[in-house]
N, C-alpha and C positions, 0 to 999 in steps of 0.2 A: 813631781807632786809637791815638793817643798816650795817651789816657785809659785804654784797655784795657791798654796796656803798663805804665802807671804802677800799675795794679791787679794786675799780675802775671798777667794772663790770656792775653797773647800775648807773643812775644819774637821776636827775629831771630837765627837761628843764627850768622850772620856779617854783616858790614857791608853786603855787596852783596846779601843775601838778603831776600826779603819776610818779613813777620811770620807766624808760625804759632802755634797755640794751645799754651799750656803745659799741664802736668798739671792745674793749678788751673782753667785755662780749659775743658779737656775735662770736668772734674768738674762745674763749674757747668752746662755744657751738658747733661750726662747727667742731673743731679739736678733741674734747673729748667726747661729749655727743650725737652727732647726730646719729640717726638711719634712714637709707635710706628707702624710700618707692618705691617699684617697679612701673613701669608705668602700668596703666590699659590697658587691651588688646585692647580696642577701640582706645586709644591714640597711642599705638604702631602700630596698623593697619593703622591708618591715616598717620603716618609718612612713613611707608613702602610703602603705596600706592602713597603718594605724591612724594616721591623721586624716580621717574621712570628713570631707567637706559637708557631707549630709547630716552630720551629728551637730548637736547644739554646742555652744561655746564652752560650757562647763566640762562637757565630756571630752572635747578636743584638747583643752588645757590639761586636764587630768591625764589623758593618754600621753601627751607630750612629756610630762614630768615622769610618768612611769617608764616610757621608752628610754629616756635619758638615763634613768637609774638601771634598767635592765641591761642595756647594751654597753654600759661603761662599768657596771658593778660598783658604782659610786652613788652619790646622792644627786638626784635631778630636781631642779627647781624652775618653776615658771610663774611669773607674775600674771595676774589677771589683767585684761585690757583696761586702760584708763577709763574710769567711769564717765568722765566728761565727754568721751567719744561714743558713748552709748546713747542712741536716740530713741525718743518716745514715738511710737507709731499710733497706738490706740489704747484706750483704757475703758474699763467697764466696772461698775459697782453693783453687787448683788446683796440685798438685805439678808441677814441671817436671823439671829434671835436678839431681841432687845436692841442694844447699841453696837452690836458686832456687824461688821460689813466685810464681805469677801471682795478683794480687789483683784482684778485680772488685767494685767497690762502687757502689751506687746512692745518689744524693743527691736529695732532693726527689722530684719525680715523673718527671723526664725524663732526668736526667743519669746516664750510665753511664761510669765511669772504670776504666781498666785500668792496672796498675802492677806491675812485677816487683821483688820484694824479695829480699835475701840474708839467710839466717838462720845461726845458729851450729851448728845440727844439722839432720839430715835428718828430716822429718816424713812420716808415711804419709798416704794420702788420708783414712783414717778419723780420724786425729788432727787433720787440718786441718778436716774436717767438724765435729768436736767443738768446735774453736776458733771456727769461724764461728757455730755454734749458740749458744755462750756469749756472743759479742759481740752477735749479733742480739737475743738475749733481754734482755741487760743494757743496751745502748746505743741500740737502734733508736728513731728519732724524736727524738733529741737532737742539738743543734748540734755540728758537728765540733770547734769550739774547746773546748766543754765536755767532749766525749769525750776529747780529747787531754789536757786538764788532769786528768781523773779517772784516766786510764790512767797518767800520770806519777806521780800521787799514790799509786796502788796499788803501783807498782814501788818507790817510796821507802819505803813503810810495811812493817811486819813481815809477811813472807810465810808465816809459820808457819800461819796460819789458812786458807791456800789450798792446794788440792791441785796436783799438777804440771800437770794439764790446764789449770787456771785460770791458773797462772803462764805457761805456754806461750802461751795465748790472748792474755793481756795484752801479752806481749812482741811477739807477731806484730802485734797491733793498733797498738802504738807504731810499728813499722816501716812498717806500711801507711798510717798517717795522719800520718806525720812532716811537720810544717809546713815543714821545711827544703826540701821538694820542692814547695812551692806555686808557682802560676803567677805570671806577671808582675802587678804592681800595677795597671797601667793599659794601655790600648791607645791608641796615638797614630798618627794618619794625616794625610797631607798636609803634613808639616813642610817639605818642599821647596817648597811653595807660597809660603812666607815669603821665599824667595830672589827672588821676583818684585816685591817692594816695594822701591823705591829706598832708603828710610830704614833698611831692614834688610839691605841687600845688602853692607854693609861686611864684608870677609872676617874681620877679627878679631872683630867683633861676632857674626857668624854662628857662628864657632867656639865662642864662649862659650855661645851659645844652644843649640847642638846638644850641647855637653858637658853642659849642665844637663838636657836631655832624656835623655841617656844615663845620667847618674849618678842621676837621679830624686829625690834627697832634697828638693831645693828645690820641685820640682813637687808631690810628694806632700804636703809641708808646706802648700803653698798650698791644695791640694784638700781636705786635712783640715779646714782652716779653713772652707771653704765648706760642709762637711757639718754644721757647727755652727749655721748660720744658715738661715732660711727664704727661699724665693724666689731670684730671680736675684741673683748677687753679681758685682761688677765691680771689678777691680784695674787701674788705669790707670798705666802706666809705673812710676815709683819707688814707688808705693803698695804694690807686692808685697813690697818690702823686699829684693829680690834684684837685684843689678847686671845679671845676665844678662837680666832682663826689663824693664830700664829704658826700652826703646824699644817695648815691646809692651803690649798690653792683653789681659786674660784675662776673658772673660765666661762665667760658669758657672751651673749650677743643679743642685741635688740631685735625685735620682730615688728613688722609693719603691716598695716592694712591699707592698701592703696599706697599713698606716699607719706602716710602718717605713722610715726613710731608710736606704738600703743603699749608695749611691754618688753620684758626681758626674760630670757631663759638661760640656764647654765648648768654646769656640773661642778660639784664640790667634792674634792678628794685630797689625798696627800700631796705634798709638794713634789714628790717623785713620780707623779702621774705621767703617763705617756702623752706628753703635750702634742707630739706630732700626729697623734690619732684623735685626741680629744678636741683640738681646735677645729679641724674641718668638720668633725661630727657635730659640734655645737653650731657651727656656721650654717651647715645645710639644714639642720633641724629647724633653726630659726626661720629660714626661707620657706621651708615647707609648712611650718605652722602659720606663717602669714598668709600663704596661699590657701590653706584650709579655712582660715577665718574669713577670707574674701575669695569665694570661688571664681570670681571674674578676673582674678589675678592669675597670670600664667604660672604653672608650676616650674620651679627651677630645675635645671639639669645638673647632673653630677659632674 
């Protein structure tokens, strides 16, 4: 034990305490000594049944986060698919009262979104139908991010070449697809589970941790890093680079639709988590989530 302490692999938090692994100790264990444990059949079945390909994307993402939290008794986190990979299929506009318009737009094959926008002038039903026809013929089948960029470019360029109907349609499209109204960046579940671990139960530390969850910048930055690498990624304690996570580990894996990485999911828990169980759990959940979001992708086996 003294040799391990000299190597910086274990330490004693205070003089009367026993020795516990350091971040370097956990890293050596994870990289060199770990033997993975396959998921139990009932756990695998619960994930497969929960991630129903017939549900909409929001429901599937929320379910994945909840299952990660329930089955690990830690915090489960799943980022929403990258919005630039969401495609516009069809859009309709319905006049409400005065300058309020109901926007109904379909993305991909299943997602139907409703949104109310406020315009500067009153449009008739015929004018709104003309605007919808223009947008559908011009932008259908393209990514939402690409559509937004083109719409903004059109508004900034010389509008002399466009008739009033085209100008109105583009202005309505900008309001309808405004990215400032986008949904949350990720879904987090089970964060209160972390209060059950002694090393995370300090009130001041929990406050910092929950503030990081609320403010999101640190979490999103970490998850963005995970999207750039293949396979399971593990941040142990201070490896994350954020003080709020210095007593936590984050085990993540990217998930894909087709051959395109669109998001990341993971488990946040104490550094002493059962890595041999959590790593394969996160890995298989990522594969099953990708399959659920793209039913034409074959489901992975255990």
